[in-house]
C-alpha positions in Angstrom: 20.4 -20.1 150.8 21.6 -19.1 147.4 21.3 -20.9 144.1 24.3 -22.8 142.7 24.9 -22.9 139.0 27.0 -26.1 138.7 29.0 -26.1 135.4 31.6 -28.4 133.9 34.8 -26.8 132.8 35.6 -26.1 129.1 37.3 -28.5 126.8 41.0 -29.6 127.1 43.1 -31.5 124.6 42.6 -34.7 126.6 38.8 -34.2 126.3 39.2 -33.7 122.6 41.2 -37.0 122.4 38.7 -38.9 124.6 41.3 -39.4 127.4 40.3 -39.6 131.1 41.9 -36.8 133.1 40.9 -37.3 136.7 43.4 -35.5 138.9 45.9 -34.9 136.0 46.1 -31.2 135.6 45.4 -30.4 131.9 44.7 -26.8 130.9 41.9 -25.6 128.6 42.4 -25.6 124.8 41.2 -22.8 122.5 37.8 -24.5 122.2 37.5 -24.7 126.0 38.3 -21.0 126.3 35.5 -20.3 123.8 33.2 -22.5 125.8 34.0 -20.5 129.0 33.2 -17.3 127.2 29.9 -18.8 126.0 29.1 -20.0 129.5 29.6 -16.4 130.8 27.3 -15.1 128.1 24.6 -17.7 129.0 24.9 -16.8 132.7 24.8 -13.0 132.3 21.3 -12.7 133.6 21.8 -14.7 136.8 23.6 -12.0 138.8 26.4 -14.3 139.9 27.8 -13.2 143.3 30.8 -15.5 143.5 32.6 -18.1 141.5 34.0 -21.3 143.0 36.3 -23.7 141.1 38.2 -26.9 141.7 41.9 -26.5 142.1 42.6 -28.1 138.7 43.7 -25.6 136.0 40.9 -26.4 133.5 38.2 -25.5 136.1 40.2 -22.5 137.4 40.7 -21.1 133.9 37.0 -21.6 133.1 36.0 -19.9 136.3 38.4 -17.0 135.8 37.1 -16.3 132.3 33.5 -16.3 133.5 34.3 -14.1 136.5 36.2 -11.6 134.3 33.4 -11.5 131.6 30.7 -11.0 134.3 32.7 -8.6 136.5 32.6 -11.0 139.5 35.4 -10.2 142.0 34.9 -13.2 144.3 36.8 -16.1 142.8 37.6 -19.0 145.1 39.1 -22.5 144.9 38.1 -25.7 146.7 40.0 -28.9 146.1 36.8 -30.8 147.1 35.4 -29.8 143.8 38.1 -31.6 141.8 37.4 -34.5 139.5 37.3 -38.1 140.6 40.7 -39.7 140.9 40.7 -42.2 138.0 43.9 -44.0 139.2 45.4 -46.2 136.5 42.8 -45.0 134.0 44.1 -41.4 133.8 45.6 -40.6 130.5 43.9 -43.5 128.7 40.9 -43.6 126.4 37.9 -45.7 127.4 38.9 -48.3 124.8 42.5 -48.4 126.2 41.1 -48.9 129.7 38.9 -51.8 128.6 41.8 -53.4 126.8 44.5 -52.9 129.5 42.3 -53.4 132.6 39.3 -55.4 131.5 38.1 -56.6 134.9 38.6 -53.3 136.6 37.0 -51.5 133.7 33.9 -53.7 133.8 33.5 -53.3 137.6 34.0 -49.5 137.3 31.3 -49.3 134.6 28.7 -50.6 137.1 29.9 -48.1 139.7 30.6 -51.1 142.0 34.4 -50.5 142.3 36.9 -47.8 142.3 39.5 -47.8 139.5 42.8 -49.2 140.8 44.5 -46.3 142.6 41.3 -44.2 142.1 38.4 -42.9 144.2 35.2 -44.8 144.9 31.8 -43.6 143.7 30.6 -43.2 147.3 33.6 -41.0 148.3 33.3 -38.6 145.3 29.5 -38.2 145.8 30.1 -37.5 149.5 32.9 -35.1 148.7 30.9 -33.0 146.2 27.8 -33.0 148.3 29.6 -31.6 151.3 31.4 -28.9 149.2 28.1 -27.8 147.5 26.3 -27.7 150.9 29.0 -25.5 152.4 28.9 -23.2 149.4 25.1 -23.0 149.3 24.8 -22.3 153.0 27.4 -19.5 152.8 25.9 -17.6 149.9 22.8 -15.6 149.5 23.5 -14.7 145.8 23.6 -17.1 142.9 27.0 -18.8 142.9 28.8 -20.4 139.9 30.6 -23.6 140.8 32.9 -24.9 138.1 33.7 -28.6 138.5 34.2 -31.7 136.4 32.0 -34.1 134.4 32.7 -37.3 136.2 32.0 -36.1 139.7 29.1 -34.0 138.6 27.4 -37.0 136.8 27.8 -39.3 139.8 26.5 -36.7 142.3 23.5 -35.7 140.0 22.6 -39.4 139.5 22.6 -39.8 143.3 20.2 -37.0 143.9 18.0 -37.6 140.9 17.8 -41.3 141.3 18.4 -42.0 137.6 21.2 -42.7 135.2 22.5 -39.7 133.1 24.6 -39.5 130.0 28.1 -38.1 130.1 28.1 -34.4 131.0 29.4 -32.2 128.2 32.0 -29.4 128.5 30.2 -26.2 129.6 27.0 -28.0 130.6 25.3 -26.2 133.5 22.8 -27.4 136.2 20.7 -25.2 138.5 21.2 -26.7 142.0 19.2 -25.6 145.1 19.4 -26.7 148.7 16.5 -26.4 151.2 15.4 -28.3 154.3 14.4 -31.2 152.1 17.8 -31.5 150.5 19.2 -30.8 147.1 17.3 -30.4 143.8 18.8 -30.0 140.4 17.8 -29.4 136.8 19.7 -28.8 133.6 20.1 -25.3 132.4 22.4 -25.8 129.3 
């Protein structure tokens, strides 16, 4: 099975403002496009055979920039790679969520409840695990997967068994799948 390079998309205006995006489709800003080019340069030695992205434009744009810079022709989308649905929290800052929905925000911070109208931790971890397993099994060459910080963080915490800080734009993890399961370590 091939290696997966799991990366968070570049910055958007909502990222810059500290707003939760979830399923809201926000494109990259200029800084995000620069982060995508920097990601391509950092991955140049990995011989990427394919690029997979979520169906949200910020991930698609990041993947397209990397694919173009590296000359990768295989660019594919999978909606299972999209960010966690944040429900009523989408479009709000963390402070606004805590002020407007204090009980739901506290429960969400402990990963014990889904945001109202959003996805549960268990569901998003399951969703990303299945998508990554499908991609890893299908590929013999290193594959770049461009996804989202919230879902990446939850999935990585589930396989590493430890808490992680928020995942920055353009951050990349090396993910491998073998008979024992997934392993992951940060690359950048």
